[in-house]
mmCIF file of the N, C-alpha and C atoms, coordinates in Angstrom:
data_MODEL
# 
_entry.id   MODEL 
# 
loop_
_atom_site.group_PDB 
_atom_site.id 
_atom_site.type_symbol 
_atom_site.label_atom_id 
_atom_site.label_alt_id 
_atom_site.label_comp_id 
_atom_site.label_asym_id 
_atom_site.label_entity_id 
_atom_site.label_seq_id 
_atom_site.pdbx_PDB_ins_code 
_atom_site.Cartn_x 
_atom_site.Cartn_y 
_atom_site.Cartn_z 
_atom_site.occupancy 
_atom_site.B_iso_or_equiv 
_atom_site.pdbx_formal_charge 
_atom_site.auth_seq_id 
_atom_site.auth_comp_id 
_atom_site.auth_asym_id 
_atom_site.auth_atom_id 
_atom_site.pdbx_PDB_model_num 
ATOM 1   N N  . MET A 1 1  ? 92.627  75.926 215.347 1.00 0.00 ? 1  MET A N  1 
ATOM 2   C CA . MET A 1 1  ? 93.894  75.289 214.483 1.00 0.00 ? 1  MET A CA 1 
ATOM 3   C C  . MET A 1 1  ? 94.967  76.524 213.918 1.00 0.00 ? 1  MET A C  1 
ATOM 4   N N  . SER A 1 2  ? 95.640  75.913 213.993 1.00 0.00 ? 2  SER A N  1 
ATOM 5   C CA . SER A 1 2  ? 96.709  76.739 213.256 1.00 0.00 ? 2  SER A CA 1 
ATOM 6   C C  . SER A 1 2  ? 97.647  76.031 212.527 1.00 0.00 ? 2  SER A C  1 
ATOM 7   N N  . TYR A 1 3  ? 97.805  76.396 210.579 1.00 0.00 ? 3  TYR A N  1 
ATOM 8   C CA . TYR A 1 3  ? 98.503  75.627 209.754 1.00 0.00 ? 3  TYR A CA 1 
ATOM 9   C C  . TYR A 1 3  ? 99.551  76.468 209.713 1.00 0.00 ? 3  TYR A C  1 
ATOM 10  N N  . GLN A 1 4  ? 100.957 75.744 209.446 1.00 0.00 ? 4  GLN A N  1 
ATOM 11  C CA . GLN A 1 4  ? 102.673 76.400 209.133 1.00 0.00 ? 4  GLN A CA 1 
ATOM 12  C C  . GLN A 1 4  ? 102.638 75.918 207.618 1.00 0.00 ? 4  GLN A C  1 
ATOM 13  N N  . THR A 1 5  ? 103.747 76.814 207.275 1.00 0.00 ? 5  THR A N  1 
ATOM 14  C CA . THR A 1 5  ? 103.936 75.767 205.682 1.00 0.00 ? 5  THR A CA 1 
ATOM 15  C C  . THR A 1 5  ? 105.022 76.588 205.714 1.00 0.00 ? 5  THR A C  1 
ATOM 16  N N  . ARG A 1 6  ? 105.751 75.521 205.332 1.00 0.00 ? 6  ARG A N  1 
ATOM 17  C CA . ARG A 1 6  ? 107.212 75.634 205.104 1.00 0.00 ? 6  ARG A CA 1 
ATOM 18  C C  . ARG A 1 6  ? 107.837 75.377 203.295 1.00 0.00 ? 6  ARG A C  1 
ATOM 19  N N  . ARG A 1 7  ? 108.586 76.306 202.898 1.00 0.00 ? 7  ARG A N  1 
ATOM 20  C CA . ARG A 1 7  ? 109.262 77.122 202.006 1.00 0.00 ? 7  ARG A CA 1 
ATOM 21  C C  . ARG A 1 7  ? 110.387 75.630 201.734 1.00 0.00 ? 7  ARG A C  1 
ATOM 22  N N  . LEU A 1 8  ? 110.024 75.132 200.250 1.00 0.00 ? 8  LEU A N  1 
ATOM 23  C CA . LEU A 1 8  ? 110.914 73.870 199.770 1.00 0.00 ? 8  LEU A CA 1 
ATOM 24  C C  . LEU A 1 8  ? 111.896 74.183 198.844 1.00 0.00 ? 8  LEU A C  1 
ATOM 25  N N  . TYR A 1 9  ? 111.496 75.802 198.428 1.00 0.00 ? 9  TYR A N  1 
ATOM 26  C CA . TYR A 1 9  ? 112.632 75.955 197.536 1.00 0.00 ? 9  TYR A CA 1 
ATOM 27  C C  . TYR A 1 9  ? 112.049 77.730 198.510 1.00 0.00 ? 9  TYR A C  1 
ATOM 28  N N  . PRO A 1 10 ? 113.569 78.488 198.214 1.00 0.00 ? 10 PRO A N  1 
ATOM 29  C CA . PRO A 1 10 ? 113.717 79.670 198.224 1.00 0.00 ? 10 PRO A CA 1 
ATOM 30  C C  . PRO A 1 10 ? 113.146 80.978 197.661 1.00 0.00 ? 10 PRO A C  1 
ATOM 31  N N  . GLU A 1 11 ? 111.918 81.756 198.061 1.00 0.00 ? 11 GLU A N  1 
ATOM 32  C CA . GLU A 1 11 ? 111.284 82.324 197.210 1.00 0.00 ? 11 GLU A CA 1 
ATOM 33  C C  . GLU A 1 11 ? 111.323 83.206 195.773 1.00 0.00 ? 11 GLU A C  1 
ATOM 34  N N  . GLY A 1 12 ? 111.053 83.050 195.003 1.00 0.00 ? 12 GLY A N  1 
ATOM 35  C CA . GLY A 1 12 ? 109.823 82.995 194.029 1.00 0.00 ? 12 GLY A CA 1 
ATOM 36  C C  . GLY A 1 12 ? 111.126 82.197 192.070 1.00 0.00 ? 12 GLY A C  1 
ATOM 37  N N  . ALA A 1 13 ? 111.408 81.369 193.451 1.00 0.00 ? 13 ALA A N  1 
ATOM 38  C CA . ALA A 1 13 ? 111.981 80.480 192.918 1.00 0.00 ? 13 ALA A CA 1 
ATOM 39  C C  . ALA A 1 13 ? 111.152 78.969 192.872 1.00 0.00 ? 13 ALA A C  1 
ATOM 40  N N  . SER A 1 14 ? 111.517 78.163 191.331 1.00 0.00 ? 14 SER A N  1 
ATOM 41  C CA . SER A 1 14 ? 109.807 77.079 190.806 1.00 0.00 ? 14 SER A CA 1 
ATOM 42  C C  . SER A 1 14 ? 110.349 75.797 190.963 1.00 0.00 ? 14 SER A C  1 
ATOM 43  N N  . LEU A 1 15 ? 109.737 74.453 190.935 1.00 0.00 ? 15 LEU A N  1 
ATOM 44  C CA . LEU A 1 15 ? 109.614 73.377 190.199 1.00 0.00 ? 15 LEU A CA 1 
ATOM 45  C C  . LEU A 1 15 ? 109.826 73.723 189.098 1.00 0.00 ? 15 LEU A C  1 
ATOM 46  N N  . ARG A 1 16 ? 110.809 72.871 188.372 1.00 0.00 ? 16 ARG A N  1 
ATOM 47  C CA . ARG A 1 16 ? 109.948 72.818 187.208 1.00 0.00 ? 16 ARG A CA 1 
ATOM 48  C C  . ARG A 1 16 ? 110.837 72.321 186.202 1.00 0.00 ? 16 ARG A C  1 
ATOM 49  N N  . LEU A 1 17 ? 109.811 70.984 185.928 1.00 0.00 ? 17 LEU A N  1 
ATOM 50  C CA . LEU A 1 17 ? 110.505 69.553 184.822 1.00 0.00 ? 17 LEU A CA 1 
ATOM 51  C C  . LEU A 1 17 ? 109.760 69.141 183.937 1.00 0.00 ? 17 LEU A C  1 
ATOM 52  N N  . SER A 1 18 ? 110.888 68.537 182.686 1.00 0.00 ? 18 SER A N  1 
ATOM 53  C CA . SER A 1 18 ? 110.121 68.979 181.827 1.00 0.00 ? 18 SER A CA 1 
ATOM 54  C C  . SER A 1 18 ? 109.287 67.315 181.532 1.00 0.00 ? 18 SER A C  1 
ATOM 55  N N  . PRO A 1 19 ? 109.312 66.923 180.175 1.00 0.00 ? 19 PRO A N  1 
ATOM 56  C CA . PRO A 1 19 ? 108.834 66.299 180.412 1.00 0.00 ? 19 PRO A CA 1 
ATOM 57  C C  . PRO A 1 19 ? 110.017 64.298 179.934 1.00 0.00 ? 19 PRO A C  1 
ATOM 58  N N  . GLU A 1 20 ? 111.529 65.772 179.206 1.00 0.00 ? 20 GLU A N  1 
ATOM 59  C CA . GLU A 1 20 ? 112.326 64.566 179.049 1.00 0.00 ? 20 GLU A CA 1 
ATOM 60  C C  . GLU A 1 20 ? 113.548 64.277 180.219 1.00 0.00 ? 20 GLU A C  1 
ATOM 61  N N  . SER A 1 21 ? 113.307 64.998 181.325 1.00 0.00 ? 21 SER A N  1 
ATOM 62  C CA . SER A 1 21 ? 113.007 64.717 182.447 1.00 0.00 ? 21 SER A CA 1 
ATOM 63  C C  . SER A 1 21 ? 113.835 63.800 183.533 1.00 0.00 ? 21 SER A C  1 
ATOM 64  N N  . GLY A 1 22 ? 115.080 62.946 183.616 1.00 0.00 ? 22 GLY A N  1 
ATOM 65  C CA . GLY A 1 22 ? 114.531 61.094 184.175 1.00 0.00 ? 22 GLY A CA 1 
ATOM 66  C C  . GLY A 1 22 ? 113.507 61.926 185.730 1.00 0.00 ? 22 GLY A C  1 
ATOM 67  N N  . GLU A 1 23 ? 113.464 62.761 186.163 1.00 0.00 ? 23 GLU A N  1 
ATOM 68  C CA . GLU A 1 23 ? 113.221 63.202 187.132 1.00 0.00 ? 23 GLU A CA 1 
ATOM 69  C C  . GLU A 1 23 ? 111.475 63.155 187.025 1.00 0.00 ? 23 GLU A C  1 
ATOM 70  N N  . PHE A 1 24 ? 110.708 64.356 186.090 1.00 0.00 ? 24 PHE A N  1 
ATOM 71  C CA . PHE A 1 24 ? 109.558 64.267 185.483 1.00 0.00 ? 24 PHE A CA 1 
ATOM 72  C C  . PHE A 1 24 ? 108.742 62.069 185.165 1.00 0.00 ? 24 PHE A C  1 
ATOM 73  N N  . GLN A 1 25 ? 110.158 61.618 184.743 1.00 0.00 ? 25 GLN A N  1 
ATOM 74  C CA . GLN A 1 25 ? 109.401 60.177 183.899 1.00 0.00 ? 25 GLN A CA 1 
ATOM 75  C C  . GLN A 1 25 ? 109.167 59.501 185.426 1.00 0.00 ? 25 GLN A C  1 
ATOM 76  N N  . THR A 1 26 ? 109.950 60.046 186.044 1.00 0.00 ? 26 THR A N  1 
ATOM 77  C CA . THR A 1 26 ? 109.638 58.754 187.387 1.00 0.00 ? 26 THR A CA 1 
ATOM 78  C C  . THR A 1 26 ? 108.648 59.989 188.425 1.00 0.00 ? 26 THR A C  1 
ATOM 79  N N  . LEU A 1 27 ? 108.041 60.720 188.398 1.00 0.00 ? 27 LEU A N  1 
ATOM 80  C CA . LEU A 1 27 ? 107.076 61.311 189.001 1.00 0.00 ? 27 LEU A CA 1 
ATOM 81  C C  . LEU A 1 27 ? 105.504 60.622 188.103 1.00 0.00 ? 27 LEU A C  1 
ATOM 82  N N  . VAL A 1 28 ? 105.380 59.973 186.951 1.00 0.00 ? 28 VAL A N  1 
ATOM 83  C CA . VAL A 1 28 ? 104.742 59.614 186.215 1.00 0.00 ? 28 VAL A CA 1 
ATOM 84  C C  . VAL A 1 28 ? 104.438 58.937 186.586 1.00 0.00 ? 28 VAL A C  1 
ATOM 85  N N  . ALA A 1 29 ? 105.444 57.769 186.313 1.00 0.00 ? 29 ALA A N  1 
ATOM 86  C CA . ALA A 1 29 ? 105.234 56.549 186.525 1.00 0.00 ? 29 ALA A CA 1 
ATOM 87  C C  . ALA A 1 29 ? 104.730 56.068 187.757 1.00 0.00 ? 29 ALA A C  1 
ATOM 88  N N  . ASN A 1 30 ? 105.168 57.221 189.179 1.00 0.00 ? 30 ASN A N  1 
ATOM 89  C CA . ASN A 1 30 ? 105.077 57.278 190.236 1.00 0.00 ? 30 ASN A CA 1 
ATOM 90  C C  . ASN A 1 30 ? 103.687 57.331 190.041 1.00 0.00 ? 30 ASN A C  1 
ATOM 91  N N  . LEU A 1 31 ? 102.748 57.702 189.503 1.00 0.00 ? 31 LEU A N  1 
ATOM 92  C CA . LEU A 1 31 ? 101.766 58.725 190.165 1.00 0.00 ? 31 LEU A CA 1 
ATOM 93  C C  . LEU A 1 31 ? 100.669 58.018 188.569 1.00 0.00 ? 31 LEU A C  1 
ATOM 94  N N  . TYR A 1 32 ? 101.078 57.460 187.737 1.00 0.00 ? 32 TYR A N  1 
ATOM 95  C CA . TYR A 1 32 ? 100.302 56.891 186.899 1.00 0.00 ? 32 TYR A CA 1 
ATOM 96  C C  . TYR A 1 32 ? 100.445 55.491 186.866 1.00 0.00 ? 32 TYR A C  1 
ATOM 97  N N  . GLY A 1 33 ? 101.462 55.821 186.858 1.00 0.00 ? 33 GLY A N  1 
ATOM 98  C CA . GLY A 1 33 ? 101.806 53.532 186.665 1.00 0.00 ? 33 GLY A CA 1 
ATOM 99  C C  . GLY A 1 33 ? 102.646 54.034 185.301 1.00 0.00 ? 33 GLY A C  1 
ATOM 100 N N  . THR A 1 34 ? 102.954 52.600 185.149 1.00 0.00 ? 34 THR A N  1 
ATOM 101 C CA . THR A 1 34 ? 103.671 52.177 183.449 1.00 0.00 ? 34 THR A CA 1 
ATOM 102 C C  . THR A 1 34 ? 102.518 51.754 182.632 1.00 0.00 ? 34 THR A C  1 
ATOM 103 N N  . ALA A 1 35 ? 101.283 51.921 182.907 1.00 0.00 ? 35 ALA A N  1 
ATOM 104 C CA . ALA A 1 35 ? 100.311 50.914 181.935 1.00 0.00 ? 35 ALA A CA 1 
ATOM 105 C C  . ALA A 1 35 ? 100.017 51.674 180.705 1.00 0.00 ? 35 ALA A C  1 
ATOM 106 N N  . ALA A 1 36 ? 99.370  50.321 180.144 1.00 0.00 ? 36 ALA A N  1 
ATOM 107 C CA . ALA A 1 36 ? 99.512  50.222 178.563 1.00 0.00 ? 36 ALA A CA 1 
ATOM 108 C C  . ALA A 1 36 ? 97.953  51.466 178.062 1.00 0.00 ? 36 ALA A C  1 
ATOM 109 N N  . SER A 1 37 ? 97.477  51.060 179.411 1.00 0.00 ? 37 SER A N  1 
ATOM 110 C CA . SER A 1 37 ? 96.088  51.587 178.697 1.00 0.00 ? 37 SER A CA 1 
ATOM 111 C C  . SER A 1 37 ? 95.848  52.556 179.476 1.00 0.00 ? 37 SER A C  1 
ATOM 112 N N  . ASP A 1 38 ? 94.716  53.369 178.579 1.00 0.00 ? 38 ASP A N  1 
ATOM 113 C CA . ASP A 1 38 ? 93.387  53.966 179.734 1.00 0.00 ? 38 ASP A CA 1 
ATOM 114 C C  . ASP A 1 38 ? 92.942  53.342 181.338 1.00 0.00 ? 38 ASP A C  1 
ATOM 115 N N  . ASN A 1 39 ? 92.996  52.681 180.365 1.00 0.00 ? 39 ASN A N  1 
ATOM 116 C CA . ASN A 1 39 ? 91.626  51.484 181.833 1.00 0.00 ? 39 ASN A CA 1 
ATOM 117 C C  . ASN A 1 39 ? 92.597  50.974 183.418 1.00 0.00 ? 39 ASN A C  1 
ATOM 118 N N  . GLU A 1 40 ? 94.092  50.745 182.719 1.00 0.00 ? 40 GLU A N  1 
ATOM 119 C CA . GLU A 1 40 ? 94.965  50.513 183.619 1.00 0.00 ? 40 GLU A CA 1 
ATOM 120 C C  . GLU A 1 40 ? 95.671  51.842 184.072 1.00 0.00 ? 40 GLU A C  1 
ATOM 121 N N  . ARG A 1 41 ? 96.081  52.194 184.039 1.00 0.00 ? 41 ARG A N  1 
ATOM 122 C CA . ARG A 1 41 ? 96.032  53.545 184.659 1.00 0.00 ? 41 ARG A CA 1 
ATOM 123 C C  . ARG A 1 41 ? 94.848  54.512 184.909 1.00 0.00 ? 41 ARG A C  1 
ATOM 124 N N  . THR A 1 42 ? 93.836  54.344 184.782 1.00 0.00 ? 42 THR A N  1 
ATOM 125 C CA . THR A 1 42 ? 93.154  54.996 186.189 1.00 0.00 ? 42 THR A CA 1 
ATOM 126 C C  . THR A 1 42 ? 93.019  54.087 186.808 1.00 0.00 ? 42 THR A C  1 
ATOM 127 N N  . GLU A 1 43 ? 93.398  52.119 187.169 1.00 0.00 ? 43 GLU A N  1 
ATOM 128 C CA . GLU A 1 43 ? 92.183  50.877 188.233 1.00 0.00 ? 43 GLU A CA 1 
ATOM 129 C C  . GLU A 1 43 ? 93.802  51.843 188.615 1.00 0.00 ? 43 GLU A C  1 
ATOM 130 N N  . HIS A 1 44 ? 95.464  52.112 188.396 1.00 0.00 ? 44 HIS A N  1 
ATOM 131 C CA . HIS A 1 44 ? 96.478  52.532 188.920 1.00 0.00 ? 44 HIS A CA 1 
ATOM 132 C C  . HIS A 1 44 ? 96.230  53.741 189.688 1.00 0.00 ? 44 HIS A C  1 
ATOM 133 N N  . PHE A 1 45 ? 95.803  54.981 189.629 1.00 0.00 ? 45 PHE A N  1 
ATOM 134 C CA . PHE A 1 45 ? 95.090  56.288 189.905 1.00 0.00 ? 45 PHE A CA 1 
ATOM 135 C C  . PHE A 1 45 ? 94.397  55.778 191.537 1.00 0.00 ? 45 PHE A C  1 
ATOM 136 N N  . VAL A 1 46 ? 93.242  54.908 190.492 1.00 0.00 ? 46 VAL A N  1 
ATOM 137 C CA . VAL A 1 46 ? 92.667  54.556 191.651 1.00 0.00 ? 46 VAL A CA 1 
ATOM 138 C C  . VAL A 1 46 ? 92.853  54.492 192.915 1.00 0.00 ? 46 VAL A C  1 
ATOM 139 N N  . ASN A 1 47 ? 93.092  52.764 192.662 1.00 0.00 ? 47 ASN A N  1 
ATOM 140 C CA . ASN A 1 47 ? 94.357  51.988 193.834 1.00 0.00 ? 47 ASN A CA 1 
ATOM 141 C C  . ASN A 1 47 ? 94.453  52.678 194.414 1.00 0.00 ? 47 ASN A C  1 
ATOM 142 N N  . ASN A 1 48 ? 95.645  53.635 193.727 1.00 0.00 ? 48 ASN A N  1 
ATOM 143 C CA . ASN A 1 48 ? 96.492  54.438 194.582 1.00 0.00 ? 48 ASN A CA 1 
ATOM 144 C C  . ASN A 1 48 ? 95.705  55.552 195.292 1.00 0.00 ? 48 ASN A C  1 
ATOM 145 N N  . PHE A 1 49 ? 95.021  56.096 195.179 1.00 0.00 ? 49 PHE A N  1 
ATOM 146 C CA . PHE A 1 49 ? 93.693  56.755 196.808 1.00 0.00 ? 49 PHE A CA 1 
ATOM 147 C C  . PHE A 1 49 ? 93.137  56.215 197.018 1.00 0.00 ? 49 PHE A C  1 
ATOM 148 N N  . TYR A 1 50 ? 92.481  54.986 196.985 1.00 0.00 ? 50 TYR A N  1 
ATOM 149 C CA . TYR A 1 50 ? 92.670  53.933 197.942 1.00 0.00 ? 50 TYR A CA 1 
ATOM 150 C C  . TYR A 1 50 ? 93.145  53.417 199.446 1.00 0.00 ? 50 TYR A C  1 
ATOM 151 N N  . ARG A 1 51 ? 94.422  53.626 198.980 1.00 0.00 ? 51 ARG A N  1 
ATOM 152 C CA . ARG A 1 51 ? 95.188  53.047 199.795 1.00 0.00 ? 51 ARG A CA 1 
ATOM 153 C C  . ARG A 1 51 ? 95.415  53.561 200.718 1.00 0.00 ? 51 ARG A C  1 
ATOM 154 N N  . GLY A 1 52 ? 96.017  55.559 199.583 1.00 0.00 ? 52 GLY A N  1 
ATOM 155 C CA . GLY A 1 52 ? 96.746  56.173 200.589 1.00 0.00 ? 52 GLY A CA 1 
ATOM 156 C C  . GLY A 1 52 ? 94.987  57.289 201.982 1.00 0.00 ? 52 GLY A C  1 
ATOM 157 N N  . ALA A 1 53 ? 93.898  56.392 201.099 1.00 0.00 ? 53 ALA A N  1 
ATOM 158 C CA . ALA A 1 53 ? 92.909  57.250 202.133 1.00 0.00 ? 53 ALA A CA 1 
ATOM 159 C C  . ALA A 1 53 ? 92.057  55.715 202.562 1.00 0.00 ? 53 ALA A C  1 
ATOM 160 N N  . TYR A 1 54 ? 92.114  55.025 203.003 1.00 0.00 ? 54 TYR A N  1 
ATOM 161 C CA . TYR A 1 54 ? 90.860  53.679 202.948 1.00 0.00 ? 54 TYR A CA 1 
ATOM 162 C C  . TYR A 1 54 ? 92.538  52.742 203.956 1.00 0.00 ? 54 TYR A C  1 
ATOM 163 N N  . GLY A 1 55 ? 93.969  52.988 203.802 1.00 0.00 ? 55 GLY A N  1 
ATOM 164 C CA . GLY A 1 55 ? 94.671  51.575 203.529 1.00 0.00 ? 55 GLY A CA 1 
ATOM 165 C C  . GLY A 1 55 ? 94.437  50.092 203.079 1.00 0.00 ? 55 GLY A C  1 
ATOM 166 N N  . ARG A 1 56 ? 93.104  50.475 202.137 1.00 0.00 ? 56 ARG A N  1 
ATOM 167 C CA . ARG A 1 56 ? 93.080  49.375 200.817 1.00 0.00 ? 56 ARG A CA 1 
ATOM 168 C C  . ARG A 1 56 ? 92.816  49.561 199.426 1.00 0.00 ? 56 ARG A C  1 
ATOM 169 N N  . ASP A 1 57 ? 92.842  48.450 199.198 1.00 0.00 ? 57 ASP A N  1 
ATOM 170 C CA . ASP A 1 57 ? 93.151  48.336 197.547 1.00 0.00 ? 57 ASP A CA 1 
ATOM 171 C C  . ASP A 1 57 ? 90.907  48.157 197.135 1.00 0.00 ? 57 ASP A C  1 
ATOM 172 N N  . ALA A 1 58 ? 90.490  49.802 196.022 1.00 0.00 ? 58 ALA A N  1 
ATOM 173 C CA . ALA A 1 58 ? 89.625  49.673 195.160 1.00 0.00 ? 58 ALA A CA 1 
ATOM 174 C C  . ALA A 1 58 ? 88.967  48.466 195.157 1.00 0.00 ? 58 ALA A C  1 
ATOM 175 N N  . THR A 1 59 ? 87.726  48.520 194.730 1.00 0.00 ? 59 THR A N  1 
ATOM 176 C CA . THR A 1 59 ? 86.772  46.971 194.883 1.00 0.00 ? 59 THR A CA 1 
ATOM 177 C C  . THR A 1 59 ? 86.898  46.948 194.039 1.00 0.00 ? 59 THR A C  1 
ATOM 178 N N  . SER A 1 60 ? 86.001  45.638 193.342 1.00 0.00 ? 60 SER A N  1 
ATOM 179 C CA . SER A 1 60 ? 86.219  46.144 191.305 1.00 0.00 ? 60 SER A CA 1 
ATOM 180 C C  . SER A 1 60 ? 84.212  46.989 191.367 1.00 0.00 ? 60 SER A C  1 
ATOM 181 N N  . THR A 1 61 ? 83.636  46.904 192.194 1.00 0.00 ? 61 THR A N  1 
ATOM 182 C CA . THR A 1 61 ? 82.605  48.125 192.066 1.00 0.00 ? 61 THR A CA 1 
ATOM 183 C C  . THR A 1 61 ? 83.485  48.961 192.349 1.00 0.00 ? 61 THR A C  1 
ATOM 184 N N  . GLU A 1 62 ? 84.371  49.966 192.957 1.00 0.00 ? 62 GLU A N  1 
ATOM 185 C CA . GLU A 1 62 ? 84.235  51.341 193.524 1.00 0.00 ? 62 GLU A CA 1 
ATOM 186 C C  . GLU A 1 62 ? 85.275  51.433 191.932 1.00 0.00 ? 62 GLU A C  1 
ATOM 187 N N  . ILE A 1 63 ? 85.758  50.418 191.550 1.00 0.00 ? 63 ILE A N  1 
ATOM 188 C CA . ILE A 1 63 ? 87.177  51.298 190.495 1.00 0.00 ? 63 ILE A CA 1 
ATOM 189 C C  . ILE A 1 63 ? 86.350  51.397 189.022 1.00 0.00 ? 63 ILE A C  1 
ATOM 190 N N  . GLN A 1 64 ? 84.250  50.936 189.310 1.00 0.00 ? 64 GLN A N  1 
ATOM 191 C CA . GLN A 1 64 ? 83.306  51.295 188.117 1.00 0.00 ? 64 GLN A CA 1 
ATOM 192 C C  . GLN A 1 64 ? 82.965  52.433 188.234 1.00 0.00 ? 64 GLN A C  1 
ATOM 193 N N  . GLN A 1 65 ? 82.833  53.206 189.495 1.00 0.00 ? 65 GLN A N  1 
ATOM 194 C CA . GLN A 1 65 ? 82.362  53.915 190.669 1.00 0.00 ? 65 GLN A CA 1 
ATOM 195 C C  . GLN A 1 65 ? 82.265  55.582 189.108 1.00 0.00 ? 65 GLN A C  1 
# 
């Protein structure tokens, strides 16, 4: 099996996001949610993982693990 990689940016270029940029805020909100507490953020992150991996939300037992 062979793998191909594609460059999104020219060689030597890098994506730089500063905390003040709108793109950074959008990325963080999509990844971690806009929860007020660490527990809510963690639950959001775990549920997103389970949706991607299994196509469903994590059960309460899976979130506690």
